[in-house]
N, C-alpha and C positions, 0 to 999 in steps of 0.2 A: 382376566389376564390379557386378553386380546386388545382391550382398550389401552392398556399400559404400553404395549408394543407399538400400537398405532401412534400414541402420544410421543414415544421416543423417536419414531421415524419422522414424525412431523417436526420435532425440535431439531433433529439432525438436518433435515432439508432446509429449514429456516437458517440454521447456522451455516450450512454450506453456501446458500445464496448470499448471505451477508459477507462471508469471507471472500467469495468470488467477486462481489461488488467492490470490496476493498482492493483486491488485487487488480481488477480492471481500472479502478481509479488511479492506482499507482502507475500502471502502464500508460494510460492516456496523459497523465501529468508528465511523465518522463518524455513522451513523444513531443509535447508542446514546448519544451525548453530547448534553448540553443546549445549546440555542442561545446562552444567555448565557455559557457557558464559552468559546466562540470569541472573543467580544468581550473578555472578561476576560483572555484569554491574549494579546490583541493580534494576532490572526490574522484572516484573511478570515472573512466570515460563514458560518454553517452552510449556507445554501442554495448559496453559492458552492462550498464544499468538497463538498457533496453532488453538485453538477453535475459537478465535476472528477472525482470518483471514480466516478460513474455512467457518464460518458462513457468513462473508462478501462476500466471493466468491459465495456462494450459493445464497445469496440475489442478488448479482450483475448479476448472470446468469438468475435468474428469472425476473429481471428488465431490461433486455436488450432493450426491446421495449418501456418502459416507465421509464426512469431513474430519473425522477423528482418526486419521492415520498418519504415519510418520512423514510421508511425502507432503501431505497438506500442511502439516506443522512447519516443515522446512520452507514451503512456499509462502506461508503467512509470515515467517520470520524475514524472508527476503523482501517481501513487499512492505513489511512493517519497518525494516531498517531504512528503506527508501523514504517512506513517509515521515519517519521520526527524525532522521539525520540528514539525508540528502536534500529533500524538498525544502526544509527551512534554510539550508545553506544556499540553495539556488535562488530562493526568494530574496535573501540578503544581497546576493551578487547582482541580481537583475533589478533590484529596487522595488520589488513587489511585496516586501515584508510589511506586516503590520507592526507598528511600534506600540507594544503593550505597556510601555513605561510611562505613558502619558496619563496625567490626571485630568480632572475637568478644566484646569486652567493652564495646561502645558506639562512639561516634563517635571517629574518629581524632584 
């Protein structure tokens, strides 16, 4: 029974580190974009997203050993919304977006 507990703890630590890495990536990506790009993309301001991702990183760091709590889930949602919604919009505005509609010979 002790090996099962050890395995569960190891999986929780790996999950906690992976979630913290995602939150840290969201924060670093938020820092590197210009402030005017956020308003041009129609999103919340840069200070608002910096606060959301910074709080997510703090919660992620504090939850490294036990990532399955309500605060960590909220932090993952905040960082996930940034990465899934805000980051692609910022990339479109700043011209860094990849155009995935291209085939081998140009646009489809």
